[in-house]
N, C-alpha and C positions, 0 to 999 in steps of 0.2 A: 504494500500500500504506500503510495507516494505521500510524502509530507512536504507541504509547500508553505512558504512564508514570504511576506513582502520584503524585498531586499532593503528598502528604506527603513522600515520599522525594525528589521533585524539588526541594523547598524546604528540605530538611534542612540545618541550619547557617546559614540566612538568616532565614527567618520561622518555621521549625519547630525545636523543640528535641528532644533525645533524651529518652526515657523511662527509660533506665537509665544510672546514673552509677557506674562502677567501673573499676578497672584490673586486668589480669591478664597473666601471662606467656603467650606464644603457645601453649604446650603445654596450658595450663589454660583457654584462652579458651572452648573448646567446652563444658566443664563448667559454667562460669559462665553461659553462654547457655542451656543446658538447665535450670539451676537457676531462672533468671528465668522461663522458660516454665512450669515446674512451679508456681511461686508464683502466677503470673497465672491459670493454669487452676484452681488450688485455690480462689482467691478467687471466681472466677466460678461454680464448682460449688457453693460454699457459699451464694452469693446465690440461685442457682436452686433449691437444696434447701429453703431457708427460704421462698422465694417460694411453692413448692408447698404448704407447710404452712399458709400464711396465705391460700391461694387461696379458702377458703370465705367469707372476709369480703369485703365490697363494696370494689372498687377504683375510685378516681376515674378518669374517662375522660381527664382532661387530663394526669395524671401516669402512668397505666397501671401502672407497676411500678418496682422498683429498677433503675436503669440506671447502669453504670459507664462513665464517659467515657474515662478512662485510668488506668493504675497506674504510679506512679513508684517505682523501686527504687534506693536508694543504699546501696552496700556499703562498710563500713569494715573494719578489721582484726578487731574482735570484735563488730560490730553490723551488722545489716541493717535499714535503715529502709525501710518500705513505706508509701507515701502513696496512699490510695485516693481518687480524685476521682469523686464520685458526685452524681447529680442530686437524688435524693430519699432521703436516708439514714434511712429509717424503721426498717428491719429491723436495721441495724447499731447503732442507738441503744438497742436493747433491752438489759436487764440481762443480763450474761454473754455477750453476742454476741461482743465483741472477744476475751475470754479463750478462748472456744471456737474462734474463728478462729485465734488464735495457736497453740493446740495442734495444729490441723490443719496449719498451715504448718510448725511445728517438725518434724512427721513427714516432710514433704516435703523439708525442707532436710537433715535427718539430720546436723546438725552440733552437737556439744556445746559447742564453743568460741565459737560465734556465737549471740548472743541477738537476738530479733526485736523490733522496735519498730514498731507499726502506728499510723498516723494517718489520720484521715478528714477530708476537705475537701469541703464542699458547693459545688457549682458555682453561681456567683452568678446567671448567666443560663442556666437549663437549656435553653431552646428555642433557644439559640445553638449547641448541640452537635448534630452530625449523628447521633450514636449514639442520643440521646434521641428525635429525630424519627423515626429508623428503627424504634425500638422502639414508638413511638406508632402508626406505620403498620401494623406487625405486629399490634398489639393490635386495631386496627380491622378488619383483614382477617380475623382469627380470629373476630371477631364478625359475620362475613358482611356487612360494610359494603362498598359499591362501591369499587373501587380508585381511581377518579377522585375520588370524594368524599373518600377518605382522604388522597390526595395534596394536594388543595386545602385540607383542614383543617390538614395539617401545615405548609403554606406560610403559612396564616393565623396559626398560632402563632408564626411568626418575626416577626410584627409587634411582639410584645412585646419582642423583642431588637433591639439596635442593630447591624444588618447592612446590607450594600449590595446583596446579591444571593443568590439561592438557586436550586438546580436539583435536582429529584427525578426519578429514572428507575426504572421498574419493568419487569422483563423476565421472561417465562415464560408459562405457560398462564393468561393473564388471563381472569377470569370463566369459567373452565372450558373455554375454547375448545380444540379439538384442535391447532390450529397455534399455536405459541408466537410471541409478538411483544413489542415493547418500546413503552412509552408514557412520555412525558417532559413535564414542566411546568417552566417557568422563569420567574423573576421577578427583575427588576433586572439588574445587571451581573455578569459572571463571567469575568474575564480570566485564563483558565487558562495562557496562554502567558507571562504576566508573573511573574518569580520574586519580585519585591518585593511582590506581592499575597499577603496572608495568607489562605489558603483552607483550611478544614477539610473533611475528606472521610471517608466511611466506606462500606464495602460490607457489606451485611447480608443473610443468607439467611433466608427465611421459609418454613416448612413448612406447606403447606395440604393439603386433601383431594385437590386436583388435581395436586399436585407441589410442587416447590421454586420459589419466586419469588426473584429477586435484586433487591435495592433498593440503589441508589447515590444518595448525597446529597452535593452540593457546596454549601458556604456561603462566600461572599465576605465576610470579616469586616472587613478594613481594608487599606489600602495604605500602605507606608512610603515 
């Protein structure tokens, strides 16, 4: 019987850090957790909404769209700091985008005593992030590109980044076949059993005309 665990949770506290930094009493912990989820969902919905508005313009195939790698939330007594780590921050750099996002987040937080402070950090090596590679594969599949070709192109993009190994796996009704199956491509080393190995991972669903495809990407960054 196979035993599986999320690579990020498996390494939490060693090579992986928390994305939320705050303290709360046990009775208020669930409220703080739900508040974090609302903030993250609000930011992702804002990006998707503005992405659809700008869909009429030509999008470069190598960047595909705005992709959030992760969102850090730091809570103080009177301030909530939100740091958005994004690969290609073109939409958020527009005039008035941050102010509009702050208004939407303030409605979700529903707290008059706490003010929001939003910061944006561009990822130095975008193609080192599994979320960006998964979004790139999704962009290719929606343009009717072969899934094998999309997987190989995604692995080729990792050559620009300093990594030691990458693995891409797609499961579902590939190429419209009636029977679902899984395809996998691997390049380099990927020591999943080693806790000191820093591995980035993401699981990304892609909606196609044949159904939902699941994409999983593992990236072996470094070893401590």
